[in-house]
PAMARKOL-450034 format. One line per field, with one value per residue (C-alpha): x, y, z; residue in one letter; residue number from 1. Coordinates in steps of 0.25 Angstrom, whole numbers, plus 2048, in hexadecimal, padded with zeros to 3 digits. Layout:
c1: X; ...
c2: Y; ...
c3: Z; ...
code: a; ...
pos: NUM; ...
This chain:
c1: 232; 226; 221; 214; 208; 200; 1FD; 1FF; 1F5; 1F7; 1F3; 1F3; 1F2; 1F2; 1FC; 1F0; 1EB; 1F9; 1FD; 1F6; 1F5; 1EA; 1F1; 1F7; 1EA; 1E4; 1EF; 1EB; 1DD; 1DF; 1EB; 1EC; 1F6; 202; 201; 1FF; 20C; 214; 210; 214; 221; 225; 221; 226; 22F; 224; 21F; 210; 208; 200; 1F3; 1E6; 1EC; 1F9; 1F7; 1F0; 1FB; 206; 200; 1FE; 20C; 210; 20A; 216; 21F; 217; 21C; 216; 20F; 21C; 218; 209; 205; 209; 205; 206; 205; 1FB; 1FA; 1F5; 202; 20C; 21A; 220; 217; 218; 225; 21F; 216; 222; 22A; 21F; 21E; 22D; 22C; 221; 228; 21D; 220; 21A; 223; 219; 211; 207; 209; 1FE; 200; 1F1; 1EC; 1E3; 1E8; 1DE; 1E6; 1F1; 1E9; 1E7; 1F5; 1FB; 1F1; 1EB; 1E3; 1E0; 1E0; 1DF; 1DE; 1D8; 1D5; 1C7; 1C8; 1D4; 1CD; 1C0; 1C8; 1CE; 1C0; 1BB; 1C7; 1C3; 1CF; 1CC; 1CE; 1CA; 1CA; 1D2; 1CC; 1D7; 1CF; 1CD; 1D8; 1E5; 1ED; 1F7; 202; 20D; 215; 209; 20A; 1FD; 1FD; 1F0; 1EA; 1DB; 1D3; 1C4; 1BA; 1AB; 1A3; 19A; 1A1; 1AE; 1B0; 1A3; 19D; 193; 187; 180; 183; 17C; 170; 170; 172; 167; 15D; 160; 164; 158; 15B; 16A; 168; 15E; 168; 173; 16A; 166; 174; 17B; 181; 186; 193; 194; 19C; 1AA; 1AD; 1B9; 1C1; 1BD; 1CA; 1D3; 1CC; 1D0; 1DE; 1DE; 1D8; 1E4; 1EE; 1E6; 1E7; 1EC; 1EC; 1E4; 1DC; 1E5; 1F1; 1ED; 1F4; 1E6; 1D9; 1CC; 1BE; 1B1; 1AA; 19C; 18F; 188; 182; 179; 171; 17B; 187; 186; 189; 196; 19B; 197; 19E; 1AB; 1AA; 1A8; 1B4; 1BC; 1C2; 1C6; 1C0; 1C4; 1B9; 1AC; 1A3; 194; 191; 183; 185; 18E; 19A; 1A6; 1B0; 1B1; 1B1; 1BD; 1C4; 1C2; 1C7; 1D3; 1D2; 1DE; 1D5; 1C6; 1BF; 1B0; 1A8; 1A1; 1A8; 19D; 1A6; 1B4; 1B4; 1B1; 1B9; 1C5; 1C5; 1CA; 1D0; 1D5; 1C9; 1C7; 1BA; 1B8; 1B0; 1A5; 1AA; 1A4; 19A; 19E; 196; 19A; 195; 188; 187; 18A; 17F; 175; 179; 178; 16A; 165
c2: 949; 945; 937; 936; 92E; 931; 925; 91C; 913; 919; 911; 916; 90C; 90D; 905; 8FD; 8F9; 8F5; 8ED; 8E6; 8F0; 8EA; 8E8; 8F6; 8FC; 8F6; 8FD; 90A; 909; 904; 90D; 918; 91D; 91F; 910; 90C; 914; 90F; 900; 903; 909; 8FD; 8F3; 8FA; 8EF; 8E4; 8E2; 8E5; 8DA; 8DD; 8E3; 8E3; 8EC; 8E6; 8DC; 8E7; 8F1; 8E7; 8E3; 8F1; 8F5; 8E8; 8EF; 8F8; 8ED; 8E9; 8ED; 8FA; 8FD; 901; 90C; 90B; 909; 912; 90D; 917; 914; 91E; 91D; 924; 91F; 928; 928; 923; 917; 913; 90C; 8FF; 901; 904; 8F9; 8EF; 8F6; 8F3; 8E5; 8E1; 8E8; 8F2; 8FD; 908; 914; 91F; 922; 92C; 92B; 934; 932; 930; 93B; 939; 934; 93A; 946; 93D; 934; 93E; 943; 935; 933; 927; 91E; 913; 914; 909; 90B; 905; 913; 917; 926; 926; 91D; 926; 932; 92B; 927; 936; 93A; 931; 928; 919; 913; 908; 905; 8F7; 8EC; 8E9; 8DD; 8D0; 8CB; 8C9; 8C0; 8C7; 8C0; 8CB; 8C3; 8C0; 8C7; 8CC; 8CA; 8D1; 8DB; 8D9; 8E5; 8E4; 8EF; 8F1; 8F9; 904; 90E; 908; 908; 90F; 91A; 917; 91D; 910; 90A; 916; 913; 904; 908; 913; 90D; 8FE; 8F3; 8F6; 905; 902; 8F7; 901; 90C; 903; 8FE; 90C; 911; 905; 90E; 919; 916; 916; 921; 91F; 91A; 91C; 910; 913; 91B; 910; 905; 90E; 90E; 8FF; 8FE; 906; 8FC; 8F1; 8F7; 8EF; 8E2; 8D6; 8D2; 8C6; 8CF; 8DB; 8DF; 8E3; 8DC; 8E3; 8DF; 8E6; 8DE; 8E4; 8E1; 8E5; 8DB; 8DC; 8E5; 8EF; 8E9; 8F0; 8FE; 8F9; 8F3; 8FF; 908; 900; 901; 910; 912; 909; 902; 8F3; 8EA; 8DC; 8D5; 8D9; 8D2; 8D6; 8CF; 8D3; 8D1; 8C5; 8C6; 8CD; 8C6; 8B9; 8C0; 8C9; 8BD; 8B6; 8C2; 8C3; 8D2; 8D9; 8E4; 8E6; 8F4; 8F5; 900; 8F7; 8F0; 8E5; 8E1; 8E5; 8DE; 8D0; 8D2; 8D6; 8C8; 8C2; 8CE; 8DC; 8E6; 8F5; 8FD; 909; 914; 91C; 92A; 935; 93E; 94C; 959; 959; 94A; 94E; 95A; 951; 948; 953; 958; 94A; 948; 956
c3: F3A; F43; F43; F3B; F40; F33; F2B; F36; F3E; F4C; F58; F66; F71; F80; F89; F8F; F81; F7C; F89; F94; FA0; FA7; FB4; FB3; FB0; FBD; FC5; FBE; FC1; FCF; FD4; FCA; FC0; FC9; FCD; FBE; FBA; FC5; FC2; FB3; FB6; FC0; FB6; FA9; FA6; FA6; F98; F96; F90; F83; F84; F7B; F71; F6F; F64; F5B; F5E; F5B; F4E; F4A; F4C; F44; F38; F38; F34; F28; F1A; F15; F23; F2B; F35; F32; F41; F4D; F5B; F66; F75; F7A; F89; F96; F9D; FA1; F9B; FA8; FA8; F99; F99; F9B; F8F; F86; F8C; F87; F79; F78; F7D; F73; F67; F64; F5B; F64; F66; F69; F75; F7C; F8B; F91; FA0; FA2; F99; F8D; F81; F78; F73; F6E; F66; F5B; F5C; F59; F4E; F55; F4C; F57; F66; F6F; F7E; F8B; F90; F8B; F8C; F83; F79; F7A; F77; F6B; F65; F68; F5F; F54; F57; F56; F64; F6D; F7C; F7C; F85; F8F; F95; F8E; F84; F8A; F81; F77; F70; F6F; F65; F5C; F4E; F49; F3A; F38; F41; F43; F48; F4A; F4B; F50; F46; F4C; F56; F51; F42; F40; F48; F53; F4C; F48; F55; F5C; F54; F59; F67; F67; F5E; F5D; F53; F49; F48; F46; F3B; F34; F35; F2F; F24; F20; F20; F1A; F0F; F18; F1E; F2E; F34; F38; F46; F4F; F48; F39; F37; F3D; F34; F28; F2D; F2E; F20; F1B; F22; F1B; F0E; F02; F0B; F08; F14; F18; F17; F1E; F2B; F31; F30; F35; F39; F3C; F47; F49; F50; F43; F3A; F2E; F2A; F31; F29; F1C; F21; F28; F1B; F13; F1D; F1C; F0D; F0D; F16; F0D; F19; F1A; F24; F23; F2B; F30; F3A; F3B; F48; F4B; F5A; F5A; F63; F5E; F67; F5F; F52; F57; F5C; F4E; F47; F50; F53; F59; F5D; F5D; F5E; F62; F69; F73; F7F; F7E; F71; F75; F83; F7E; F72; F7A; F80; F72; F6B; F6F; F6F; F71; F73; F6B; F73; F6D; F68; F72; F6C; F6A; F67; F58; F57; F5D; F54; F48; F4B; F4D; F3F; F39; F3E; F3A
code: x; x; x; x; x; x; x; x; x; x; x; x; x; x; x; x; x; x; x; x; x; x; x; x; x; x; x; x; x; x; x; x; x; x; x; x; x; x; x; x; x; x; x; x; x; x; x; x; x; x; x; x; x; x; x; x; x; x; x; x; x; x; x; x; x; x; x; x; x; x; x; x; x; x; x; x; x; x; x; x; x; x; x; x; x; x; x; x; x; x; x; x; x; x; x; x; x; x; x; x; x; x; x; x; x; x; x; x; x; x; x; x; x; x; x; x; x; x; x; x; x; x; x; x; x; x; x; x; x; x; x; x; x; x; x; x; x; x; x; x; x; x; x; x; x; x; x; x; x; x; x; x; x; x; x; x; x; x; x; x; x; x; x; x; x; x; x; x; x; x; x; x; x; x; x; x; x; x; x; x; x; x; x; x; x; x; x; x; x; x; x; x; x; x; x; x; x; x; x; x; x; x; x; x; x; x; x; x; x; x; x; x; x; x; x; x; x; x; x; x; x; x; x; x; x; x; x; x; x; x; x; x; x; x; x; x; x; x; x; x; x; x; x; x; x; x; x; x; x; x; x; x; x; x; x; x; x; x; x; x; x; x; x; x; x; x; x; x; x; x; x; x; x; x; x; x; x; x; x; x; x; x; x; x; x; x; x; x; x; x; x; x; x; x; x; x; x; x; x; x; x; x; x; x; x; x; x; x; x; x; x; x; x; x
pos: 1; 2; 3; 4; 5; 6; 7; 8; 9; 10; 11; 12; 13; 14; 15; 16; 17; 18; 19; 20; 21; 22; 23; 24; 25; 26; 27; 28; 29; 30; 31; 32; 33; 34; 35; 36; 37; 38; 39; 40; 41; 42; 43; 44; 45; 46; 47; 48; 49; 50; 51; 52; 53; 54; 55; 56; 57; 58; 59; 60; 61; 62; 63; 64; 65; 66; 67; 68; 69; 70; 71; 72; 73; 74; 75; 76; 77; 78; 79; 80; 81; 82; 83; 84; 85; 86; 87; 88; 89; 90; 91; 92; 93; 94; 95; 96; 97; 98; 99; 100; 101; 102; 103; 104; 105; 106; 107; 108; 109; 110; 111; 112; 113; 114; 115; 116; 117; 118; 119; 120; 121; 122; 123; 124; 125; 126; 127; 128; 129; 130; 131; 132; 133; 134; 135; 136; 137; 138; 139; 140; 141; 142; 143; 144; 145; 146; 147; 148; 149; 150; 151; 152; 153; 154; 155; 156; 157; 158; 159; 160; 161; 162; 163; 164; 165; 166; 167; 168; 169; 170; 171; 172; 173; 174; 175; 176; 177; 178; 179; 180; 181; 182; 183; 184; 185; 186; 187; 188; 189; 190; 191; 192; 193; 194; 195; 196; 197; 198; 199; 200; 201; 202; 203; 204; 205; 206; 207; 208; 209; 210; 211; 212; 213; 214; 215; 216; 217; 218; 219; 220; 221; 222; 223; 224; 225; 226; 227; 228; 229; 230; 231; 232; 233; 234; 235; 236; 237; 238; 239; 240; 241; 242; 243; 244; 245; 246; 247; 248; 249; 250; 251; 252; 253; 254; 255; 256; 257; 258; 259; 260; 261; 262; 263; 264; 265; 266; 267; 268; 269; 270; 271; 272; 273; 274; 275; 276; 277; 278; 279; 280; 281; 282; 283; 284; 285; 286; 287; 288; 289; 290; 291; 292; 293; 294; 295; 296; 297; 298; 299; 300; 301; 302; 303; 304; 305; 306; 307; 308; 309; 310; 311; 312; 313; 314
């Protein structure tokens, strides 16, 4: 009988998101793929250090050991590495006791076709093209920051996973953000006032948030294995539409921060985020100095999107 990925939270993670391959990547960029593969093979018995996605992945896998949540999370290595150069990654997985048994090793080819095949709910990678393809396929994905934060305690047991999201272009569509960019703050605020009772359209992470809400179901806030936060640059009077949208979606957000231009970095540190998703590097880069962070690219416009917009405006 085939292994069923339905009803599981499926997380795809690249080797560079899971482990610190900073030096190895400089070899790849300077000398090419053959030099990179040769280095990995020659050093395959040297254990890689944890990377920015390590704490989150380890904590998500630990959910499988909670009563009633056995087998609820599946993590799959999805890498452009070749099979021949991948043993070092598998050795590190075994060394750290991570329950990862499945992998996609594409030898430089695009990972895009395999994301849907494995029913991926979240994809973390340092390679922008693959993340862009995931977003274009309506899969929650982020380009993880590989610079900045470098301290990971492999033995630390995370008792409550903390995930933080930006609002527009992450949890919600970028429709309102486009008004802000094209027409300015005053037009943006007026649009949000006028549409306060109309829920925002879903963004690339809306489905992922819904799945997290399911994992939180029937748990008191202090006992839930996951705690979520919305960390947005919005403030009053644009707050109401956000609150009514979350209410309409019937999803749980434990903490909300309407910052109105205040730096997100300090708030994320205080919240203790194990990952933060935002669409702008002006937020993810400073955030990555204190918490793991990933940038969410904008979904590319396709002809059907443009046709829909024309229909909506007619």
